C-alpha positions in Angstrom: 0.0 0.0 0.0 2.9 2.3 0.8 4.3 1.9 -2.7 0.8 2.7 -4.1 0.7 6.0 -2.1 4.3 6.8 -3.1 3.5 6.3 -6.8 0.6 8.7 -6.8 2.3 11.2 -4.6 5.2 11.4 -7.0 3.3 11.6 -10.3 4.0 15.4 -10.3 7.2 17.0 -9.1 6.3 20.3 -7.5 9.9 21.4 -7.6 10.5 20.7 -11.3 12.0 23.3 -13.6 9.7 25.9 -15.0 10.1 29.2 -17.0 10.4 32.1 -14.6 8.3 35.1 -15.5 9.2 38.6 -14.5 5.6 39.7 -15.3 3.2 36.9 -14.2 -0.3 36.7 -15.7 -2.6 39.3 -14.1 -5.9 37.6 -14.8 -7.1 34.9 -12.4 -7.7 32.1 -15.0 -4.3 32.6 -16.7 -2.6 32.7 -13.3 -4.2 29.4 -12.3 -3.5 27.9 -15.7 0.2 28.7 -15.4 0.5 27.1 -12.0 -1.6 24.0 -12.9 0.1 23.2 -16.3 2.2 20.3 -14.8 -1.0 18.6 -13.8 -2.7 18.6 -17.2 -2.7 14.8 -17.7 -3.6 14.2 -14.0 -6.6 16.6 -14.4 -7.8 14.7 -17.5 -7.6 11.4 -15.6 -9.4 12.9 -12.6 -12.1 14.4 -14.7 -12.8 11.2 -16.6 -12.9 9.2 -13.4 -15.2 11.7 -11.7 -17.7 11.2 -14.6 -17.3 7.4 -14.4 -18.0 7.5 -10.6 -21.1 9.5 -11.2 -22.3 7.2 -14.0 -21.8 4.2 -11.6 -23.9 5.9 -9.0 -26.7 6.5 -11.5 -26.4 3.0 -12.7 -26.8 1.6 -9.2 -30.0 3.6 -8.7 -31.3 2.3 -12.1 -30.5 -1.3 -11.1 -32.2 -0.8 -7.7 -35.4 0.1 -9.4 -34.9 -2.8 -11.8 -34.4 -5.1 -8.8 -37.6 -3.9 -7.2 -39.6 -4.8 -10.3 -37.7 -8.1 -10.5 -38.7 -9.1 -7.0 -42.4 -9.1 -8.0 -41.8 -12.6 -9.6 -41.1 -15.9 -7.8 -37.7 -16.4 -6.2 -36.9 -19.5 -8.3 -37.7 -17.8 -11.6 -35.8 -14.7 -10.6 -32.7 -16.7 -9.7 -32.9 -18.9 -12.8 -33.2 -16.0 -15.2 -31.1 -13.3 -13.5 -28.9 -15.1 -11.0 -25.6 -14.7 -13.0 -26.3 -11.0 -13.6 -27.0 -10.5 -9.8 -23.7 -12.2 -9.0 -21.8 -10.0 -11.5 -23.5 -6.9 -10.1 -22.4 -8.0 -6.5 -18.8 -8.6 -7.7 -18.8 -5.2 -9.4 -20.0 -3.4 -6.3 -17.6 -5.3 -4.1 -14.4 -5.1 -6.1 -14.5 -3.0 -9.4 -16.4 0.0 -8.0 -14.0 0.4 -5.0 -11.0 0.1 -7.3 -12.3 2.9 -9.6 -13.1 5.1 -6.6 -9.7 4.3 -5.0 -7.8 5.6 -8.1 -10.1 8.6 -8.2 -9.4 9.6 -4.5 -5.7 8.8 -4.9 -5.5 11.3 -7.7 -7.4 13.9 -5.8 -6.0 13.4 -2.3 -2.5 12.2 -2.9 -1.5 13.7 -6.3 -3.4 17.0 -6.7 -3.9 18.3 -3.2 -0.4 18.0 -1.7 1.6 18.7 -4.8 -0.4 21.6 -6.2 -0.3 23.5 -2.9 3.4 22.8 -2.6 4.1 23.9 -6.2 2.2 27.2 -5.8 3.9 27.9 -2.5 7.3 27.1 -3.9 7.0 29.1 -7.0 5.3 32.0 -5.2 8.0 32.2 -2.6 10.6 32.0 -5.4 8.9 34.9 -7.2 8.6 37.1 -4.1 12.2 36.6 -3.0 13.2 38.0 -6.4 11.5 41.3 -5.6 13.7 44.3 -4.8 14.3 45.6 -1.3 12.2 48.6 -2.1 9.2 46.3 -2.9 9.5 44.7 0.6 9.8 48.1 2.2 6.4 49.1 0.8 4.4 46.2 2.5 4.0 44.3 5.7 6.1 41.2 6.0 3.2 39.5 7.8 0.8 40.3 5.0 3.2 39.0 2.4 3.8 35.8 4.4 0.1 35.3 5.0 -0.6 35.5 1.3 2.2 33.1 0.5 0.7 30.7 3.1 -3.1 31.0 2.3 -3.0 31.1 -1.5 -1.6 27.6 -2.2 -4.2 25.7 -0.1 -6.9 27.9 -1.6 -5.7 27.1 -5.2 -5.5 23.4 -4.3 -9.0 23.4 -2.7 -10.5 25.2 -5.8 -9.1 22.5 -8.1 -10.1 19.8 -5.8 -13.7 21.0 -5.9 -13.7 21.0 -9.7 -13.1 17.2 -9.8 -14.6 16.1 -6.4 -17.9 17.9 -6.7 -18.4 20.0 -9.9 -17.5 17.5 -12.6 -19.2 14.7 -10.6 -22.4 16.8 -10.0 -22.8 17.8 -13.6 -22.4 14.2 -14.7 -24.8 13.1 -12.0 -27.5 15.5 -13.0 -27.2 14.6 -16.7 -27.3 11.0 -15.7 -30.4 11.6 -13.6 -32.2 13.2 -16.6 -31.3 10.3 -18.8 -32.5 7.8 -16.2 -35.9 9.6 -15.7 -36.2 10.0 -19.5 -35.7 6.2 -19.9 -38.4 5.5 -17.2 -40.9 8.1 -18.4 -40.4 11.3 -20.3 -42.8 13.2 -18.1 -40.6 12.5 -15.0 -38.0 14.9 -16.5 -40.3 17.9 -16.2 -40.2 18.5 -12.4 -36.4 17.9 -12.4 -35.9 20.4 -15.2 -38.1 23.0 -13.4 -36.0 22.4 -10.2 -32.8 22.7 -12.2 -33.9 26.1 -13.5 -34.6 27.3 -9.9 -31.3 25.7 -8.7 -29.4 27.5 -11.4 -30.9 30.9 -10.6 -30.0 30.4 -6.9 -26.5 29.3 -7.8 -26.1 32.4 -10.0 -27.3 34.7 -7.2 -25.0 33.1 -4.7 -21.9 33.0 -6.9 -22.3 36.6 -8.0 -22.0 37.7 -4.3 -19.8 35.1 -2.7 -16.6 35.8 -4.8 -16.4 39.6 -3.9 -17.4 38.9 -0.3 -14.8 36.2 0.1 -12.1 38.5 -1.3 -13.0 41.2 1.1 -12.9 38.8 4.0 -9.5 37.5 2.8 -8.2 41.0 2.5 -9.4 41.7 6.1 -7.7 38.6 7.4 -4.4 39.5 5.8 -4.7 43.0 7.4 -5.1 41.3 10.8 -2.0 39.2 10.2 0.0 42.2 9.1 -0.9 44.3 12.2 -0.3 41.4 14.6 3.0 40.4 13.1 4.1 44.0 13.1 3.4 44.2 16.8 5.2 40.9 17.5 8.2 41.9 15.4 8.6 45.2 17.3 7.7 43.8 20.7 10.7 45.6 22.3 9.3 49.0 21.3 5.8 48.0 22.3 7.0 47.1 25.8 9.5 49.9 26.1 6.9 52.6 25.4 4.1 50.8 27.3 1.8 50.7 24.2 0.1 47.4 25.1 -3.4 49.0 25.0 -2.7 51.0 21.9 -1.5 47.9 20.0 -4.6 45.9 21.2 -6.9 48.7 19.9 -4.9 48.9 16.7 -5.3 45.1 16.2 -9.0 45.3 17.3 -9.8 47.6 14.4 -8.5 45.0 11.9 -10.0 42.1 13.8 -13.5 43.8 13.8 -13.2 44.5 10.1 -12.4 40.8 9.6 -15.4 39.8 11.7 -17.7 42.2 9.8 -16.6 41.0 6.3 -16.9 37.4 7.4 -20.4 38.0 8.8 -21.5 39.5 5.5 -20.1 36.5 3.7 -22.0 34.1 6.0 -25.3 36.0 5.3 -25.1 34.8 1.7 -24.8 31.2 2.8 -27.8 31.5 5.2 -30.0 32.8 2.4 -28.7 30.1 0.1 -29.4 27.3 2.6 -33.0 28.5 3.2 -33.9 28.8 -0.4 -32.2 25.5 -1.2 -34.4 23.7 1.4 -37.5 25.1 -0.3 -36.3 24.0 -3.8 -35.4 20.5 -2.6 -38.9 20.1 -1.1 -40.4 21.0 -4.5 -38.0 18.5 -6.1 -39.0 15.6 -3.8 -42.8 16.4 -4.1 -42.6 17.0 -7.8 -40.6 13.9 -8.9 -41.8 11.4 -6.3 -45.4 12.7 -6.4 -45.4 12.6 -10.2 -44.0 9.1 -10.2 -46.7 7.9 -7.8 -49.4 9.5 -10.0 -48.0 7.7 -13.0 -48.0 4.4 -11.0 -51.6 5.0 -10.0 -52.5 5.6 -13.7 -50.7 2.3 -14.6 -48.0 4.2 -16.6 -45.1 3.4 -14.2 -43.9 0.4 -12.3 -43.1 0.2 -8.6 -39.4 0.0 -9.6 -39.7 3.4 -11.4 -41.3 4.9 -8.3 -38.5 3.4 -6.2 -35.8 4.6 -8.6 -37.3 8.1 -8.8 -37.6 8.3 -5.0 -33.9 7.1 -4.5 -32.7 9.6 -7.1 -34.5 12.6 -5.7 -33.4 11.8 -2.1 -29.9 11.4 -3.3 -30.2 14.7 -5.2 -31.7 16.3 -2.0 -28.6 15.2 -0.1 -26.2 16.3 -2.8 -27.6 19.7 -3.6 -26.4 21.3 -0.4 -23.0 19.7 -0.9 -22.9 20.8 -4.5 -23.8 24.4 -3.6 -21.3 24.5 -0.8 -18.7 23.0 -3.2 -19.4 25.6 -5.8 -19.4 28.5 -3.4 -16.2 27.0 -1.8 -14.7 26.9 -5.3 -15.4 30.6 -5.9 -14.6 31.5 -2.3 -11.2 29.9 -2.7 -10.7 31.7 -6.1 -11.4 34.9 -4.1 -8.6 34.0 -1.8 -6.3 33.3 -4.7 -7.2 36.6 -6.3 -6.3 38.4 -3.1 -3.0 36.5 -2.9 -2.3 37.5 -6.5 -2.0 41.1 -5.3 1.3 40.0 -3.8 2.5 36.9 -5.7 1.6 38.0 -9.2 3.2 41.5 -9.0 5.8 42.0 -11.7 9.4 41.9 -10.6 10.3 45.6 -10.4 14.0 45.3 -10.6 15.4 42.7 -13.1 18.7 41.9 -14.8 19.1 43.2 -18.3 18.6 40.6 -21.0 22.3 41.0 -21.9 23.5 41.1 -18.2 26.8 39.3 -17.6 28.5 38.4 -14.3 30.6 41.2 -12.8 34.3 40.7 -13.2 36.4 42.6 -10.7 40.1 43.0 -11.5 40.9 46.0 -9.2 37.8 47.3 -7.6 37.5 50.9 -8.8 34.1 52.5 -8.3 33.1 55.4 -10.5 29.8 57.3 -9.9 28.6 59.5 -12.7 25.9 62.2 -12.3 23.9 59.9 -9.9 20.4 61.1 -9.1 17.8 59.2 -7.1 14.9 60.9 -5.2 12.7 57.9 -4.6 10.2 59.5 -6.9 9.8 62.5 -4.6 10.9 66.2 -4.5 13.3 65.8 -1.6 15.7 63.3 -0.2 18.2 60.9 -1.9 20.9 62.1 -4.2 21.2 64.9 -6.8 23.9 64.7 -9.6 26.6 63.0 -7.5 30.0 62.5 -9.2 32.6 60.5 -7.3 35.5 58.2 -8.2 36.9 55.8 -5.6 40.2 54.2 -6.7 40.9 50.5 -6.4 42.0 49.8 -2.8 41.0 53.3 -1.6 39.3 53.8 1.8 36.6 56.5 1.7 34.5 57.7 4.6 31.0 59.1 4.0 29.9 61.8 6.4 26.7 63.7 6.7 23.6 64.3 8.8 20.6 61.9 8.6 19.0 62.6 5.2 22.2 63.6 3.5 22.1 60.7 1.1 24.7 58.3 2.5 22.4 55.2 2.7 20.9 56.0 -0.6 24.3 55.9 -2.2 25.0 52.5 -0.6 21.6 51.1 -1.7 22.2 52.2 -5.3 25.7 50.7 -5.2 24.2 47.4 -4.2 21.4 47.9 -6.8 18.6 47.6 -4.3 17.1 50.3 -6.5 17.7 51.4 -10.1 19.0 55.0 -10.2 16.6 57.5 -11.7 19.5 59.1 -13.5 23.2 58.6 -13.9 25.2 55.4 -13.4 27.6 53.5 -11.2 30.6 51.6 -12.8 32.8 49.1 -11.1 36.0 48.5 -13.1 34.3 50.1 -16.0 31.2 47.9 -15.9 27.8 49.6 -15.5 26.2 47.7 -12.6 22.8 48.1 -14.3 24.2 45.7 -17.0 25.6 43.0 -14.7 23.7 40.3 -12.9 22.5 41.3 -9.4 23.8 38.2 -7.7 27.3 38.6 -9.2 27.3 42.3 -8.1 26.3 41.6 -4.5 28.6 38.5 -4.2 31.6 40.9 -4.7 30.5 43.3 -2.0 30.7 42.7 1.8 28.6 44.9 4.0 28.3 45.4 7.7 25.1 47.3 8.5 24.1 49.4 11.6 21.0 47.1 11.9 22.7 43.8 12.4 19.6 41.5 12.2 20.3 37.8 12.0 18.4 34.8 10.7 16.6 32.6 13.2 19.1 29.8 12.7 22.2 28.6 14.3 25.3 30.8 14.8 27.2 28.5 12.4 24.6 29.0 9.7 24.5 32.8 10.3 28.2 33.1 9.9 28.4 30.7 7.0 25.8 32.9 5.2 28.8 34.9 4.0 30.3 31.8 2.3 28.1 28.6 2.6 30.9 26.3 1.3 33.3 27.4 4.1 34.8 24.8 6.4 34.2 24.7 10.1 37.7 25.8 10.7 37.2 28.9 8.5 33.9 29.7 10.3 35.6 29.5 13.7 38.5 31.6 12.5 36.1 34.3 11.2 34.3 34.3 14.6 37.7 34.6 16.4 38.7 37.6 14.3 35.3 39.2 15.0 36.0 38.8 18.8 32.9 36.6 19.0 34.4 33.4 20.6 34.1 34.8 24.1 30.3 34.6 24.1 29.7 31.9 21.5 30.8 29.1 23.9 28.4 30.4 26.6 25.3 30.3 24.5 22.5 27.7 24.8 19.0 27.9 23.3 15.7 26.6 24.8 16.1 23.3 22.9 19.5 22.7 24.5 21.6 23.4 21.4 24.9 25.0 22.5 27.7 27.2 21.1 27.8 27.4 17.3 24.7 25.2 17.1 22.5 27.5 19.3 19.8 29.3 17.4 19.7 33.1 17.8 15.9 33.8 17.6 14.0 36.0 15.2 16.3 38.7 13.8 18.9 37.5 16.4 16.8 38.7 19.4 18.5 36.3 21.8 21.8 38.1 21.4 22.7 41.6 22.5 23.3 44.3 20.0 27.0 44.0 20.3 26.9 40.2 19.9 24.8 40.4 16.8 27.2 43.0 15.3 30.1 40.7 15.9 28.4 37.8 14.2 27.6 40.1 11.3 31.3 41.1 11.2 32.3 37.4 11.2 30.0 36.8 8.3 31.6 39.5 6.2 35.1 38.5 7.2 34.2 35.0 5.9 32.8 36.4 2.7 36.1 38.2 2.0 34.7 40.3 -0.9 36.9 42.8 -2.8 34.6 45.7 -2.0 33.6 46.5 1.6 30.8 48.7 2.8 30.6 49.7 6.5 27.5 51.4 7.7 28.1 52.3 11.4 29.9 49.0 11.7 30.8 49.5 15.4 27.9 51.5 16.6 26.5 48.7 18.7 29.8 47.8 20.4 31.1 49.1 23.8 34.3 51.0 23.8 36.5 48.1 24.9 35.2 45.7 22.2 35.2 48.5 19.6 38.9 49.0 20.2 39.6 45.3 19.6 37.3 45.2 16.5 38.9 48.3 15.0 42.1 46.3 14.4 40.0 43.6 12.8 38.2 46.1 10.6 41.5 47.6 9.4 42.7 44.1 8.7 39.6 43.4 6.7 40.2 46.6 4.7 43.6 45.6 3.4 43.6 45.3 -0.4 39.9 46.2 -0.6 38.0 49.2 -1.9 36.1 50.5 1.2 33.2 52.9 1.7 32.5 53.6 5.4 29.5 55.5 6.8 29.9 56.9 10.2 28.2 59.5 12.5 31.1 59.1 14.9 33.8 60.9 13.0 36.7 59.5 15.0 36.0 56.1 13.4 36.7 57.3 9.9 39.4 59.9 10.6 42.1 57.5 9.3 40.4 57.0 5.9 42.3 57.9 2.8 39.6 60.3 1.9 36.4 61.7 3.5 33.4 62.8 1.5 30.9 65.1 3.0 27.3 64.8 1.8 24.4 67.2 2.5 20.9 67.1 1.0 22.1 64.7 -1.7 25.1 66.8 -2.8 28.8 66.4 -2.2 30.0 69.5 -0.4 33.6 68.6 0.5 36.1 65.9 0.1 39.6 65.3 1.3 41.6 63.8 4.1 40.7 64.4 7.7 43.5 67.0 8.2 42.8 68.7 4.9 39.1 69.1 5.7 39.9 70.5 9.2 42.3 72.9 7.8 39.7 74.1 5.2 37.4 75.2 8.1 34.3 74.2 6.2 31.3 71.9 6.9 33.4 69.0 8.1 35.4 71.1 10.5 32.2 72.6 11.8 30.7 69.1 12.3 33.9 68.0 14.0 33.9 70.9 16.3 30.2 70.7 17.2 30.1 66.9 17.6 28.9 65.9 21.0 30.1 62.6 22.3 31.4 61.7 18.9 28.0 61.8 17.2 26.4 64.1 14.6 23.1 65.7 15.1 20.1 64.5 13.1 17.9 66.2 10.6 14.7 65.0 9.0 15.0 63.3 5.6 15.8 60.1 3.8 19.3 59.0 4.4 
């Protein structure tokens, strides 16, 4: 039995190769078609089997009516004339019918449901990860994750309903009409009248349930986004004592989710009530008409029995069919809501002719670089700067001066609105993003880590590194002194200990040292330092400074610092203000000039610059 399950579970590989699209289909049906293409042959088989199963059910009702008529004769005559057929019918019901239904449910439950959801989730996650940093900055991580999680099961459930209920029910109703037509043409009339009423009810329900379901799904995603936002920033919530504020903030979204869900449920209540009335008319119409025909001598007892069994079966099925159909459209509503995230075009792509970046020396040339984030203020304006291979340059400026914008553009987290950046003469807009970022090591002020082991976090810089290289990088980052003392709630110790979401189980200084170790291990020819020692105490910073200067040897370095003393030894210092380069030179040259840098140095309190509003 295990081999049988395995066979059907592996009929479709959800991780198989597929053409990646930078601009996915924007219509629901084309979107679904793209994701379900690997299941084409499976869908054909499931559809045919669904029709066969429905035909068998109708056939059994027909033969039950036939059997009732048959039993009006003597037992000896019945057995003599029909014994072999009865035996074959029994064998069919006992063995062949279960075998057909087994294959049907194996295709639905073991091939389609697990693999389709996995395929959608895998491809959707793959697509979302290719989005730019700016794309992620414009949405809630919780809402993105919620859509990645809820869309695949919704797509799987929608497809499941097509073959488990919709194909089956259509085949069943057609078969019922044929059966009644064969018994007596007049028996079709009440079923046809019922079918018209049922179709009108279905149309009314489906017209409303899709939009209602999408609104409810949107509201649920909003709840997830707000709740995850609170959890992610729990330190701020606790520190500012905003428990009640966060509860009220979440309550607004939760209440909207309740209201939209209640509106959706009203549709189902009306549907259920009308359906009961329609089904009552069906039973009275078909069974009553069959009895009338029997009383007139136009129908046998078997016809009455078959008509009664058929209508009772339809009565039981109609609620299920309607729920299946509404579930189908409700799930499509969830998929449509998920498409708002997972079908968005990739907003930052490699050029069709992009080649890997080849670094020979590491010279960076910035030409007329402008980027305002589509606004009037902030960012950079016409910046020209050349950083020679192996040169160490410090970037200075108040918050909003454009320092971080320059770094983000160098990493190509955004495409510049004007101008260009060249590395060893290669325009970074014309090289592959992965090759560009693989040649740049960066230590950020926000040293968040992955919720994985310390070993995995450090090895993120170079996954193929040996354990010895990982330990050496940790040693150079002055991290060994605390690594050996760590233990997580699951009992994992040292390098195997997990650090919590964003590294929350470590102090700011510990996280920064792990980040440093990761960059040391990467050993890229270009090094970006964004307040690399800001989270360290003075004693550890002094030790780390030697490590940083060791890391800088032979590399092209750009270092951002508010604490000017940390970049005083750079080959050159560039002063930015409001997106423009105001001054550049060595520390002593800039002090001697008595300009902006000298003023900042003189006015610096505790080694930090004052802040101004704006985008950095």
